[in-house]
Structures are given as C-alpha cells and as structure tokens.
N, C-alpha and C positions, 0 to 999 in steps of 0.2 A: 823333264816334260811335265807339266802342270797337271795335277791330278783333277779330275772332274768330280763334283762332288753331287751328290742325289740327296737333297734336303728333305726330303720327304722320308726318307730311310735313316737319317742322321739327324734326329730333333735336336739332339743336345748341341748341334751347331747353330741354333738360333741366337747361340750366346757366344760367339765364337771369340769376339776381342772385346774389352771392355777399357774403361778409362779411371784411373785414378782410385787407387786403394784408399787411400784417405783423403777426405775432403778437406784439403787443409786450408788453414787460416793463416794470415801473414804473422810475423813474428809479434806486432804491436797487437795483434788481436788475441794471443793466447792470454788463457784466463788461469787461474789457480786457485781463488776463493770459490766456496760452493756457492749455490743458487742463494741459500739460506742467507749465507753471511751477506752476501751482495743485498738482498732485498732489506735485510737491517741497516746497512749504510745508505739505500736509496731513501728508507724511512725519515733517516736522520738528515739527507740533504738530497730532496726530490729535484733540484735543478743540476744536479751534476751529471752533464750529458754522458761523460766518461763511464760513470757506473752503469749507466743503462746499456752502453755499448759491451761493457763487460759482461753483464747478465745475459744480454743477447747471445754473446758468445757461448757462455754456458748452455743456454737453452739449446743451442745450434749442435753442439758437441752431443747434447743426450738426444738429438732427433726430432726436437720440440720446436718445429719451425713457425707455426703460429704465434707461440709466444716470443720467440727471437724476432720476428717480424715488427712485433708491437714494439718491443724495447728497441728496437733499431730506429723506429719510426719516431719514438718519443726521444730519441738522442737528437735525429736530425730537425726534430721542431725546437729543441732546446738550443742547437748549436748547427746551422746550416753548414758550417765549414767542417763537419765531423766526417772526414773522408772515409774512416774505418766503418762507420754506419753505413754508409752507400755499399761498401762492399761486402759488409756481412748480410745486409738485408737484399742484396742480389742475389747471393748465394741461397739463402732461405727461402725467398720467393721463387725462386726457379725449382727448388725441391718441394715446393707445395704445387707446382704445375704452372705455374704463372710465369712461364718460360720467356716471355717478352718482357714482362715486367722487370725479372730480373736482368736480364740484359741491358734494360736501361739504366739500372742502378749501376751496374759494371761499367756501364760507358760512362758514366757521371763519373765514376772512380778513375776512369784510365784518361779523361779529359784532364785531371788535376794530377794525376801521376802516371804520366805517359810511359816512364822508365819501368813500370810493374810488369814483370814478365809473369808473374804469377796471376796477375787479374787477364792479362791476355789470354792466360790459358784456361782459366775457368770460363771465360765468355765463350772461348772457342768450344769448350765442352758443351756449352748450352745450346751454340748454334748446332753443333752434331746433333743434341735431343731434337732439333726443329728439322732434322734433315738437310740443313743448310750448309752443305759440305765446303762450299765457295768461301763463304765467311769464315768457316771455322778454320779451313786450311790457310787462310790470310792471319788469324788471330794465333793459331799455333806456330807459324812459321815467324811471325814477329816475336813470338815469346822465346823461341830459340835463339834467333838474332840478339835479342836484347840479354838472354842469359843461356850460352852453350851448354851449361851445365844442368839444365831443366829437366831432370830426368821424366818428368811427368809429360811435359810438352811433348818429348821423344816419341813416347809411348803412345799418345794420342794421335800424332803425325802418322805414327803406322799403322794406325786403325785406318786413318783415311786411306792410305795407299793400299792397303790390304783390300779394303772394301773396294778400290778399282782394278783388283786383280794385279796390282804392281808389286808383285811379293818380293823382288829382291830389295826393292827400296823399301819397302816396311821392314824387312829383316835387319837393314841397315839402322833405321831409328830403333827398332826394338834391341838390337845389340847396343846401341849407345845408351838406351835405358839402363841395362843391367851393367854395362860398365861403368856408369854413373853412381848407380845405387844397386849393387849387389843384394840387397834384402828385398827388392822390389818383385814381389812373387808374381803379379801379373804381367810384369816384362817376361820372365822366363816362359809364362804360359803362353803370351802373345806369339812371341818367338818360336816356341815350339810348333804354335798352330800354321803359323805362317810356312815353317819350313815344311812341316806336312802337308799342307796345301800346295807346295811347289815342289812335292816329290822327295824332298831331303829327308828321308825316314829315320836316318840313323843319328841325324844331327837334332831332329825333333825329337827322340828319344832322350838323348842326352839333357837336354833342356827341360823336357817336361818332368824328367826324375828331378831336376833340380826345384821345380815349381812345387811339387809333391813334399819333397823335403822341408821346404820352409811353410809347407800348410798340408800336412798329411790326409787331412779330412776335406780337402777341396775337392767337390763331387766332380765338377768341370775338368781339373786336371786329370783325374783318374780316368773317366770317360774318354778324353782326348788319348791317353797312354794305351787304352783299350783298343782305340782305331789304329793307332801305330803299330800296335803288336799285330793287328789283323792284317795290315797293310805287310807288316814283314813276315807273314805266314807263320806266326805263333798263335793260332787259333785257339788253343786250349787256354793259355794264359790271358788271351784279350777275352775270352768270355767268363773266366774267374774275375777279372778287373771289373766288365760289366756288371757280374752278379754283386761284388763287394760295393760299386758305387750305389747299387739300387739303396743300401741302408744308409748312405751318407746323406747330411743335411744338406738342402738347397743350397746354393752359392748365395749369399747376400752380399750384392755388390750395393755400394752407395751411390756408382754412377755408372753408366752402361750405355753402349752402342752397339747392336746388330751388325754383323758384316752379310751382306747379301749377294 
C-alpha cells in the first residue's frame, strides 16, 4: 500500500529525488592543466579554439560558469565546428539560469552528434528544470536506448516516474542505476526514498544505509533514515537521527528536481 505523505510535516521531502551527483563532461572535454597554465598557452596562441574549450571546461569544474561561457563562446567564434564548445556552453548557460539557451546549445551538439547518450541525458535534466517532463522523458529514454549502461539516465528516469507516483517503475530504474554504478550514492538514496514512499520500509532501510555508508554526512539521507525508523516504530532512534541531522551541512546538489 502506497504511503500518503503530508509535505507540510515533512519539509525535507522538498528534495526527494535528485539528478546527477557529478555534472559530467564527455571524455574529450576533461582537462588536466590548470587555468593559469591554459591562460599562458592562450596568450601565446590566441587563435586556438581547443585551448579556450579546455579552459572553459576548467572554469566549469570550478563552478565559474560566466567565465566558462565566455571561453566556449570564443571557441565557437574561432571554430564554428567546435562541437565540444556547444556542449560545454550548453551546460554552463543552464547552470547560470539560462536554461532555454543551454537547451539550444545542447540541441546543436545533438544535431551533430545524434549518438551521444550523455548529451540527451544533460538536455533531459534541463527539461526537468523547466518542469517539461514530457520532453525530459523523451530525452532520457533516448539516452538509455543509446546506452543501456547510462546510470545517470536511469536515475533521472526514475525521478520522472517517482513524481508520477509510479514507484515500482521508478524502483526498477533506480535499481538499474546502482547495479551499473555501485558508487552512485544518490541512486541508493533515490531507491530508498521510492521504497519508503511505497511502504517497503525494510528494503528502504537497507538502501538508505548504503547511501549513508557512501556519504555519512549526507543530511537528506540521514533525515530519510529517521523517517524510515519512525515508520518502523523505532521512535527513539528516529528522534536521535533527526537531532543528528540538524548539525549536518545542507546537501549541496549540483543538479536537482523535487518530487511533488
């Protein structure tokens, strides 16, 4: 039997499920050189689009999205065929709040790289930010079709199904996530949440413990475990965990969508 949730009494459920622990860049976009070193190289070769892309990726990894967008834009001006720049700028623009512009750049990348499961995943997440779950589901389903081993896409699809209260289907996708990547902390968290919401408290406890083992200071996971304990009648333990969670830092998600 599906448990009914009273959101006003359970404010931590504002952040029920989340997408993407790490905002991944494709293999070609990973950078090893520092921003300072890349700047030195750009000063010597200011017409090299690839150097701007590498520095844009470096800025992105530091959450310096304005500078990242500037470098990706310079790369595109130097080389209109620099697909990596459209991908990187699409991610960075959306992280600045310019979601439609980010989707436009990712769409440009996808038009040139239609087999990129990662690009469909990232565009799908941005549709979720817009509450456009129909297009998000299309993109994420395409991402999984292109790469059944895409753990992030499975996790994001699970979020969509969970929002529709289709918990069993959500559980299947979250289970696929952790099977594909046993270190995917949010996969365990999301699986535990879906199981809890559908009344599978003992299974939920197993998986929230795995989420906490991967990140002992994860506030939302500790709060979730508190609620699971409460559902199991372990009231004192639930209260102790809730008190413990009050002293933990707020969860810092790079990409997130709330289940309502």
